[in-house]
C-alpha positions in Angstrom: 0.3 -0.1 0.1 3.0 2.3 1.0 4.7 1.4 -2.1 1.4 2.3 -4.6 1.3 5.6 -2.6 4.8 6.6 -3.4 4.9 5.4 -6.9 1.6 7.5 -7.4 2.9 10.5 -6.0 6.4 10.0 -7.8 6.3 13.3 -10.0 5.3 15.4 -6.7 8.2 14.0 -4.8 10.8 15.1 -7.8 9.0 18.3 -7.8 9.6 18.7 -4.2 13.1 17.6 -4.4 13.9 20.0 -7.0 11.8 22.8 -4.9 14.1 22.3 -2.0 17.3 22.9 -3.2 16.3 25.5 -5.9 15.6 27.2 -2.4 18.7 26.2 -0.9 20.5 27.9 -4.3 18.1 31.0 -4.1 18.6 31.4 -0.3 22.6 31.0 -0.7 22.5 33.6 -3.6 20.8 36.3 -1.5 23.1 35.2 1.7 26.3 35.7 -0.7 24.7 39.0 -1.8 24.4 40.5 1.4 27.0 39.2 3.8 29.7 39.5 0.6 32.2 41.4 3.1 31.9 38.7 5.6 35.3 37.6 6.9 34.3 34.0 7.1 35.4 31.8 4.3 32.0 30.1 3.4 30.6 33.7 2.5 32.9 34.0 -0.7 32.1 30.7 -1.8 28.4 31.4 -1.6 28.1 31.9 -5.4 29.0 28.5 -6.3 26.7 26.8 -3.9 24.1 28.9 -5.4 24.7 27.6 -8.8 24.7 24.1 -7.4 21.3 24.4 -5.5 19.8 26.3 -8.8 21.2 23.5 -11.6 20.2 20.9 -9.7 16.6 21.8 -8.8 16.3 22.4 -12.6 17.7 19.1 -13.5 15.1 17.5 -11.1 12.1 19.5 -12.9 13.4 18.2 -16.0 12.8 15.0 -14.8 9.1 15.6 -14.1 8.7 18.1 -17.3 10.7 16.3 -20.2 8.7 13.3 -20.1 5.4 15.4 -20.3 6.8 16.7 -23.6 7.1 13.4 -25.4 3.5 13.6 -26.6 4.2 16.8 -28.5 7.9 17.0 -29.6 9.8 14.9 -32.3 12.2 12.5 -31.4 15.2 15.1 -32.1 13.9 17.7 -30.2 13.4 15.2 -27.0 16.6 14.0 -27.5 17.8 17.4 -27.2 15.9 18.4 -23.9 17.5 15.1 -22.4 20.9 16.0 -23.8 20.3 19.2 -22.1 18.9 17.6 -19.0 22.2 15.9 -18.8 24.5 18.5 -19.2 22.4 20.6 -16.6 23.0 17.6 -14.0 26.6 17.5 -14.6 27.0 21.2 -14.3 25.5 21.4 -11.1 27.7 18.9 -9.3 30.7 20.4 -11.2 29.6 24.0 -9.5 29.6 21.7 -6.0 33.1 20.5 -6.9 34.4 24.2 -7.2 32.7 25.4 -4.0 34.3 22.9 -1.8 37.9 23.3 -3.7 37.2 27.2 -2.7 35.8 26.8 0.8 38.9 24.0 1.7 41.6 26.6 -0.2 40.9 29.1 2.5 42.1 26.7 5.3 44.3 24.4 3.9 46.4 23.7 0.9 44.5 21.6 -1.6 47.2 19.9 -3.1 47.0 16.5 -1.7 42.9 16.8 -0.9 41.5 17.5 -4.4 43.7 15.0 -6.1 42.3 12.6 -3.3 38.8 13.3 -4.0 38.9 13.4 -7.6 40.5 9.7 -7.6 37.5 8.5 -5.3 35.2 10.0 -7.5 37.0 8.1 -10.7 36.9 4.7 -8.8 33.2 4.7 -8.2 32.7 5.6 -11.7 34.8 2.5 -12.6 33.2 0.5 -10.1 29.8 1.8 -11.3 29.9 1.4 -14.9 32.4 -1.8 -15.0 32.2 -1.9 -19.0 31.9 0.3 -21.7 28.7 2.1 -21.9 26.4 1.1 -25.0 26.5 3.2 -28.2 24.0 6.1 -27.5 23.7 5.3 -23.9 25.3 8.7 -23.1 22.6 9.7 -20.9 23.8 6.7 -18.2 27.2 8.0 -18.6 26.3 11.8 -17.6 24.5 10.6 -14.4 27.5 8.3 -13.3 30.0 11.3 -14.3 27.4 13.8 -12.4 26.8 11.3 -9.2 30.6 10.3 -8.8 32.9 11.8 -11.2 31.9 15.5 -9.8 29.2 15.0 -6.9 31.1 12.8 -4.7 34.6 14.5 -4.8 32.3 17.9 -4.5 30.5 16.4 -1.5 33.7 15.1 0.3 35.6 18.5 -0.2 32.5 20.8 0.7 32.1 18.8 4.2 35.6 19.0 5.0 35.5 22.8 4.4 32.3 23.2 6.1 34.1 21.2 9.5 37.1 23.5 9.0 34.6 26.4 9.0 32.5 25.1 11.9 35.7 25.2 13.8 36.1 29.0 13.3 32.4 29.6 14.3 31.4 27.5 17.1 33.0 29.3 19.8 31.2 32.6 18.7 28.3 30.9 17.4 27.4 27.5 18.5 23.9 27.1 16.7 25.6 27.7 13.5 28.4 25.3 14.8 26.3 22.8 14.7 24.0 23.2 12.0 27.6 23.3 9.5 28.0 19.7 11.4 24.7 18.7 10.0 25.2 20.1 6.5 28.4 18.3 6.1 27.0 15.0 6.8 24.3 15.6 4.8 26.6 16.6 1.7 28.1 13.1 2.4 25.1 11.2 2.5 22.6 12.6 0.2 24.4 14.5 -2.9 26.4 11.5 -4.7 23.8 9.3 -5.0 21.2 12.0 -6.2 21.7 11.4 -9.7 21.8 7.6 -9.5 18.2 8.2 -8.4 16.9 8.9 -11.7 15.9 6.0 -13.9 17.6 6.3 -17.1 17.8 4.2 -20.5 14.4 2.7 -19.4 15.4 1.2 -16.0 13.8 0.7 -13.3 13.4 3.2 -10.3 15.8 2.7 -7.5 14.1 1.6 -4.1 15.2 1.6 -0.6 12.8 -1.2 1.4 10.2 -0.5 -0.9 10.1 3.3 -1.1 11.5 5.1 -4.0 14.7 6.2 -2.9 13.5 9.9 -3.9 11.8 9.9 -0.7 14.8 9.7 1.3 16.5 11.9 -0.8 14.0 14.6 -0.3 14.4 14.3 3.2 18.0 14.6 3.1 17.7 17.7 0.3 15.4 19.3 3.0 17.9 18.7 5.9 20.4 19.8 3.8 19.0 23.0 2.8 17.8 23.7 6.3 21.4 22.9 8.0 23.2 25.3 5.5 20.9 28.2 5.8 21.0 27.8 9.7 24.7 27.7 9.5 24.7 30.7 7.6 23.0 32.3 10.6 26.7 33.3 11.5 26.9 35.5 8.8 23.9 37.5 9.7 25.1 37.8 13.4 28.6 38.5 12.2 27.0 41.4 10.0 25.1 43.0 12.6 28.0 43.2 15.2 29.9 44.8 12.4 27.2 47.7 11.8 27.2 47.7 15.5 30.8 48.6 15.6 30.3 51.0 12.6 27.5 52.7 14.4 29.7 53.2 17.9 32.6 54.2 15.9 30.5 56.8 13.9 29.1 58.2 17.3 32.6 58.3 18.8 33.6 60.2 15.5 30.7 62.7 15.8 31.3 63.6 19.8 35.5 64.1 18.9 34.1 66.4 16.2 31.7 68.1 18.5 34.5 68.7 21.1 36.8 70.1 18.6 34.5 72.3 17.5 33.8 73.6 20.6 37.5 74.0 21.7 38.3 75.6 18.4 35.4 78.1 18.9 35.1 78.6 22.1 38.0 77.9 24.8 40.9 78.7 22.0 39.3 81.9 20.9 38.5 82.8 24.8 42.4 82.0 25.6 43.4 84.3 22.6 41.7 87.1 23.6 42.5 87.1 27.2 46.0 86.7 25.6 45.5 90.1 23.8 43.6 91.9 26.4 47.2 91.0 28.8 49.3 92.5 26.1 47.4 95.8 26.3 47.3 95.8 29.9 51.0 95.5 30.3 51.6 98.8 28.4 50.7 100.9 31.7 52.9 98.8 33.9 56.8 98.8 35.0 59.5 97.0 33.5 59.5 94.3 36.4 55.6 93.8 36.1 55.8 93.3 32.4 58.5 90.6 32.7 56.3 88.7 34.6 53.1 89.5 32.4 55.2 88.4 29.2 55.8 85.1 31.2 52.0 84.5 31.5 51.5 85.1 27.8 54.3 82.9 27.1 52.7 80.1 28.9 49.1 81.1 27.9 50.2 81.0 24.1 51.8 77.5 24.7 48.4 76.4 26.3 46.8 77.7 22.9 49.1 75.7 20.9 48.6 72.4 22.8 45.3 73.0 22.5 45.4 73.6 18.8 47.3 70.3 18.5 44.6 68.3 20.4 42.2 69.8 18.2 43.8 68.2 15.1 44.1 64.8 16.8 40.3 65.1 17.3 39.7 65.3 13.6 40.2 62.3 12.0 37.1 62.2 10.2 36.7 62.9 6.5 40.1 61.2 5.2 39.9 59.3 1.9 39.6 55.8 2.6 40.2 54.7 -1.2 43.4 56.8 -2.3 45.9 57.2 0.2 47.4 59.9 -1.6 44.0 62.1 -0.9 44.1 61.4 2.5 47.7 61.6 3.8 48.2 64.9 1.8 45.6 66.3 4.1 47.1 65.2 6.9 50.2 66.7 5.8 48.6 70.2 4.9 46.7 70.3 8.1 49.9 69.4 10.0 52.1 72.5 8.0 49.3 75.1 8.5 49.1 74.6 12.5 52.6 74.1 12.8 54.4 76.4 10.1 57.0 73.6 10.3 58.0 72.7 6.6 57.4 69.6 5.2 59.0 67.4 2.2 56.0 65.0 1.1 57.3 62.4 -1.5 53.8 60.5 -2.0 53.0 57.9 -4.8 49.5 58.5 -6.0 47.1 55.7 -6.6 47.9 53.5 -4.1 44.6 52.1 -2.4 44.5 49.5 0.9 41.7 48.1 2.5 39.9 50.2 5.0 41.5 48.6 8.0 45.0 49.2 6.8 44.2 52.6 5.3 43.1 53.4 9.2 45.9 51.9 10.8 48.4 54.0 8.2 46.3 57.2 8.9 47.0 56.7 12.7 50.4 56.5 12.6 50.5 59.4 10.1 49.0 61.3 12.7 50.3 60.1 16.1 54.0 60.7 14.3 53.1 64.3 13.2 51.5 64.6 17.0 54.8 63.5 18.4 56.9 65.8 16.3 54.8 68.7 17.0 54.8 68.0 21.0 58.2 67.0 21.6 60.6 66.8 18.4 61.5 71.0 18.5 62.0 69.8 14.7 62.4 72.8 11.5 61.6 70.0 8.8 59.8 67.0 8.3 60.0 64.1 5.6 57.5 61.9 4.7 57.4 59.4 2.0 54.7 56.8 0.7 55.8 54.3 -1.9 55.0 50.9 -2.8 57.5 48.2 -1.8 57.1 44.9 -3.4 53.6 43.9 -3.3 53.0 46.3 0.2 53.3 49.8 1.0 56.3 51.6 3.0 55.5 54.7 4.7 58.7 57.0 6.3 58.3 59.3 8.1 61.7 61.5 9.4 62.3 64.7 11.1 65.3 66.7 12.0 64.9 67.2 15.9 66.3 66.6 19.1 65.7 62.8 18.4 64.2 60.3 21.0 65.4 59.7 24.6 66.8 56.4 25.3 64.2 53.8 26.2 61.4 56.4 24.6 60.3 54.0 21.7 59.3 51.3 24.3 57.9 53.7 27.2 56.0 56.5 25.0 52.3 56.5 25.0 52.1 57.7 21.3 54.5 55.1 20.0 52.8 52.3 21.7 49.7 53.6 19.8 51.4 53.5 16.7 52.8 49.7 17.5 49.3 48.6 18.2 47.9 50.3 15.2 50.3 48.3 12.8 50.0 45.0 14.4 46.1 45.1 14.3 46.8 45.0 10.4 50.0 42.4 10.2 52.2 45.7 9.4 56.0 46.1 11.1 56.8 49.5 12.7 59.9 50.6 13.4 61.1 54.0 15.3 64.6 55.1 15.5 66.9 57.8 15.3 67.3 59.3 12.2 71.1 59.8 10.4 72.4 63.0 11.5 70.0 63.0 14.4 65.9 63.5 14.6 63.8 60.7 14.3 62.7 58.2 11.7 59.5 56.1 11.7 59.0 53.4 9.3 55.8 51.5 8.7 55.7 48.6 6.1 52.2 47.1 5.5 51.9 43.5 3.8 50.6 43.2 0.4 47.1 43.5 0.5 46.9 46.6 -2.0 43.4 46.9 -4.1 43.8 47.9 -7.6 43.2 51.9 -8.2 42.3 52.6 -11.8 41.8 56.3 -11.2 44.4 58.6 -12.9 47.0 60.0 -10.6 46.8 63.2 -8.4 49.4 66.0 -9.7 
């Protein structure tokens, strides 16, 4: 009775099987587009998983719709549809293989794993088709190639990659980690035998204890789709945290801008006015009192100068995050305008880094120039920004008094520069410059993004 029920509804089962994988592909496509900036390895591989799900869904629907066209199409056209169906099935599992390779490559070398998986698939093909196929039986060959030539190696590599990804997300996202574990096993248990569930060349449908194998495969596909999309919940949580960090940073920058504006337009102006009043009042005083008053004026001017330095440090926003030439030039111009210290800047145009590395470089430039203003007593600063191999090298040199012995360890500003460089795997060197003064060298690794803009003149 059960067998009769499933046989009568086999068309519905095939359609549901295809719908499950098509929706999985659609969901993977949406996740890949929404979370393409995620640092999780699985995010960059999602387009291939999406293609696998969509093509496999189309292939399963072909099992339903192609026989319906037999009464309306001539044999050549029907043969063409069958050929297209076989190609779609092979292409779907080829996309799965690429998904597994790309995902696994983010964690470990694929030098041995990929040949091993392909060898397992070739052996499975040989055992499944022990003798040459009959002439014209290319459809059976397409199903075998899809199932074992691409599907089995793709499932092995995808499962391995998901298990490695699970190690990264399980600590922070336990639910996603469990879902990725289920998805890895679902790949191994259901994907490779999927194409073989389709009878070819007039053969009998496969059954499992009297139940068409499409039934457990549909359940397996549903588990795979659910577990994968649940595993991708980590991407949503990660993205939400990134947005929260960006909002906090934006709020902090707005507060810094407000403070800098209050200092610039209020406190500094009041102190400057007070200095002018003191200067005017000194005209009527005795010489001894004037000496004291001039000392007060000098001290007041030093306070104003320090406040101007702090104001400049509080205004890091607005720097160009795509072209280092523009952002670094602005920092140099602001430093020159606020201190009147000459700066020789040699900036190579057209250099662009990722946002984190750009922020780190700007932080080092600001802190180095701030140290020059406060401590160096320099009359000239030289700043160079150039490509070095695949990376970037920043050098800032002044002709001031130089670092005191051991200050490269004790200085808070230098510690902040070191932390900024370390956060993006950069190398920071601070020491005495030849002939006196201080030299700061920041080397960033080869993560330059291409910049097609015209060089700035």
